[in-house]
C-alpha positions, 0 to 999 in steps of 0.5 A: 281147704281153699279149693273147697271154698272156691268150689262153693263159690263157683257153685253159688255163682252158677246157681245165681247165674241160672236163676238170673237167666231163668228170671230174665229168660222165662223159658218155661213160660215161653214153652207154656205159651207155645203149647197153648197156641199163643205165639210169642218170642223169647225176646218179647218176654225178656223185653217185658222184664225191662219194661216192668211188665210181668210176663206171666200176667200177659201170657196167662191172659193171652192163653185164657183168651185164646182158649176162649176163642177171643183174639187179643194183641200182646201190645194192647194188654201191655199198654193197658197194664202200663196205664194202670189197668187190671189185665186179668180182670178185663180178660175174665170179663171179656170171656164171661161176656162172650159166654153170656152173649153180652156185647163187650169189646176190648176197648170198652172193657179197658175204658170201664176198668180204667174208669175205676169200675169193676168190669167183671162185676158189671158183667156178672151183674148183667147176667145175675141182676142185683137187688138193692133195698132203699132206706125208709122213705117217709111221705104224706098222703093228701089226707095228712097221714104219713106212710113209711115205705121200703122199696126193693129195686132189682137192677142190672148193669148197663155196659154201655153206660158204665163209663160216665153213668151215675151209680147206685146212690143216684138210683136209690135217690130217684126211687125215693123221690118217686115214692114220695111223689106217688104217695103224696099224690094219693087222696087217701093213705088207705088207697096206698095201703090197699094197692102198694103196687100202684107206687111201683107202677108210677115210679117205673113209668118215670124212667129213673134209670136214665143216665145211670150205669144200671137198668131198673128191672122192677121196683117192689114195695117190701114194707109199708107202715103208717106213721104220724098224723102230720095233718093234725100235727100241722093244724095243732101247730097252726092253732098254737101259732094263731093263739100266740099271735092273738096273745101278742096282739092283745098284749100290744093293745093292753100296753097301748092302753096303759100308755094312753092312760099314763099319757092322759094322767100326765095331761090331767096333771098338766091341766091342774098345774095350769089351773093352779098357775092361773089361780095364783094370778087371781090375788094379783089381779084383785090387787090391781083392781083395787089399785085401779078402782075397778073393785070396791071393798063390798065387791071383794066381800061378795066375792068371798061369800060366793067362794064360801058358798061354793065350798059349802055346796061341794062339801055337801055334795061329797057327803051325799055321795058317800052316804049313797047305797053301795058307797060303803059309807051309808048312814047308820052303818056304824055301831049303835 
């Protein structure tokens, strides 16, 4: 029984040893590379394991490049992998670019890959251009009519500007700005509706793809609709604002008039008070005149008669004003 356990342990140990040897010494992968025309030693494959580089990725990439007629160095592929790059994507992009007669070298491809862009997608976009639809762009012509346009932009990747070039958002923003400028410079919205291609021609002449990772091939107006009459709305708003300003100024003048009226009433009251105060001094002055002999008793009676005559005239005058037509108190307006 013990011999059986020993045999099983030896068998398991042998299996583990064989797996360990084939893991660190990928003989099958070395033979595949050899028959594919890729010269690489077993020692280099073993060292790749120790450098944390998967040998299958490097060997398969070298085989694909060799079969496509592209010469690559193992050290360059390992360095790109250790830098965090995608080796297979770069090799596939190089093969696609070579088949499409697009100028792309290994250094440029690795730089694009390490910059975070998909180099294979960029090559494919260079061969098969991409169509981008803008959002609805609203602009106002000189006659005040709003137009809402949607543009269809056809672009292809610019391999030489993929590193450091602006993305799709910049292209769409520039196209939208060009559409707004083109519609805004039109004298009438009717001319834009009649010839929407005039927008495309104006926008294309501005060179909107400068400094971007794309090359604009065409700009087509997919849809254009009439929006609001912005000119009329602005005029209505201006008229309402002018009305509010006029009302505010009128209210200000009314308030000033009321304040002036109150001020005049206060001045009138002050004048009456001064008159009353002055009249209060008359008896005192008369008494002083009696004492000093400047006023006799007959003069005083004459003064009293003059005052009585004045009060009588004032009473008669007030009675006459009340009996005038339109005063509401005419004579004979009472009951018979």
